[in-house]
N, C-alpha and C positions, 0 to 999 in steps of 0.2 A: 332283538325282534324288530321287524319292519312292518308297521301296521298302517293300512289306509283307513281313513275316516270318511264315511259317506253319509251326509246328513240330509234330512228332508222330512216332509210330513208323510210321504208314502201313502197317499190317500187316493187311489189304492196303489199298492206296490205292483209293478208289472215287469214283464220280461225284459224291457229295455233297461230297467234298473239293474236286473240280474246280469244282463250282458255287459253293461258298463263296468260292473264290479269285477266280473271275470276278466275283461279286457285289461282293466287297471292292475289287477293282481298279477297277471302274466307279464305285462309290459313294464311294470314298475318293480318286478321281482319282490313282491310283498309276501310276507308269511301269513298274514291275515288281513281281512277287511272287516271293520266294524260298521254296521249300519246304525246311525244315531237317529232313531225315530223321534221326532220332536213333538211335544204336546201341541204346538201351534207355530205358525210362521208370523212374526211381527209385521211383515210386509204384505200379508195376504188377509183377505176376509176368511176367517175360520168358522163362520156360521155354517153348519151342516157338515163339519168335519167329523169323520167317524171317531169313536172313542179310541184312545191311545192303545189300550190293550187289544182291541180288535185289529188295529193296524199292525201291531207287533206280531200278533198271531198269524195274520195273512202274510207278512214278510217272512216269517220263519217257514211257513208252509211253502212259499215260493222258492226260497234259497236252498234249503236242505243241502248245505255244503259244509264239510268239516272245518273249512278255513274262513267261513263267513259267520260272524256273530251279530245277531240282531238285538239291540238294546234300547231301552227307554231311559237312558242315563240322565238326560236333561231333567226329566220329571223327578228323578231320585235326588239329584244334587241341587235342584232348584234354579237352574240357569235358563235364561230366555234367549240370549244372543249367542251366536256361534263363537265369537271371540271368547266369551266367558267360559264356554264349554271346553274349547281347545286349550285355553290357559290352564284350566283345572286339570285336564289330562296331562299336559306338559309338566305341571308341578308334581303330580302324583305318580307319574310313570317315567322317572328320570332316565332309565336305560333304554327306553323305547324310541325308535326313530319313526315318528309319525309323518304321514303325508295326507293333506286335505284333498279330497276328490270332489269335483263338482262338474256339472254339465256346462256346455258352452253357453247356454242361455243364462246361467248364473253369472258368467263372466260379464255379460252385457249389463246386468243389474248390480254388479258387485259394489259399485260406488254408493249404492243406497244402503248397504249393510253397515251396521254400527261397527266402528273400528276396522274398516276393511283394510286399511294400510297395515294396521297392527296384526291382522290375521296373516297377511302376506309375510310379515316380518317374523311371525311366530313359528311357522313350519312351511316346508315346501308344499307346492300345490300342483295337482294334475287336473287339467281341463279336458273333459272327454267330448269329442266331436258329436254333434247331433244334426239331424236333418233340419234345415232352415237356420237355426241359430248360428251355425258355423259361418254363415255368409256375412254376418255383421258382428260377431263376437270379437274378431281380430281388430276391428276398428273402434271398439268400445273405449271409453275413457280409462277404465282400469287396465285394459290391455296396453294402451299407449303409455300410461303412467308406469306400468311394470315391465315395459318392453325390454329394457336393458337386462332384466333378470331372467328372461326366457331362454331356456336351454333348447338345443336342437333335439328333435324327437329321438334321435339315435342315443341320446344320453339318458333316456327315460329309466333304464335299469339302475342308474346311479342317483336318481332324484332323492331318495330317502337319505342318502349320505351327504347331500349338499347343504351348505349353510344358507338359511333363508335370509332375504327373499330369493326364491328360485322356483321356477315353474316350467312345466312342459305341456304342450298341446298334443293330445293323443288322437290321431285320426283312425278311422276304420269302422266306427260304430255309426250306422246310418238308419237307426230305427225311427219310424214316425210315431211310435207309441208315446202317449203322454197321459199323465194322471188327470189333467184338465179334461181331455177328451173322454176318458173313461168315466169321470164323474158326471159329465154331461149325459152320457148314455145311461148311467145309473139313475140320474134324475129325470130321464125321459125328455131332455131338451135336445135341440138340434145344434146348439152352439158347440163347435168343435175347434179346439186350438191344438197345435202340436209343439208349442215351445215352453211347456211347463213340465219340469222334470219331477216335481214332487207330487 
């Protein structure tokens, strides 16, 4: 099995999340993609975050795809950080070839993640292009540090078979949608940002 892991708060989930999932599934030749809806993001203010079960239900209603599974795994296993979740899955699912999927904006902030180098060493990664973040993600500290492990985009179908660290940048998705902007609309504020994937 070749499974993509796509994590986030998904507050709210939106069509760009869905489109990124379908793009990654196709370009990486994945059997499935699992959405890991997190109870909260340690790097963000989670006050006002919708309840986990509400976000899971909204994500399932949006995806409705036989090869996309939406889960609240982190709440079940009690992990808070991405590395711990991915390490848990790697230990428990020995025969599965996992790929971590993230938006280009997360590559920019990746060095702030706990054990970011260990995440890169644990499983291959796919970075999905976005409007705005793609302009500066390539120059980020993480991108520079992991530069020698970057594969050409044409190698994307073989990413799940690569020994980590290995990553690929997937171009083609240019949606301006963001959960930050949708939360601002929900809250009735005027602040709109387009570089927050979760």
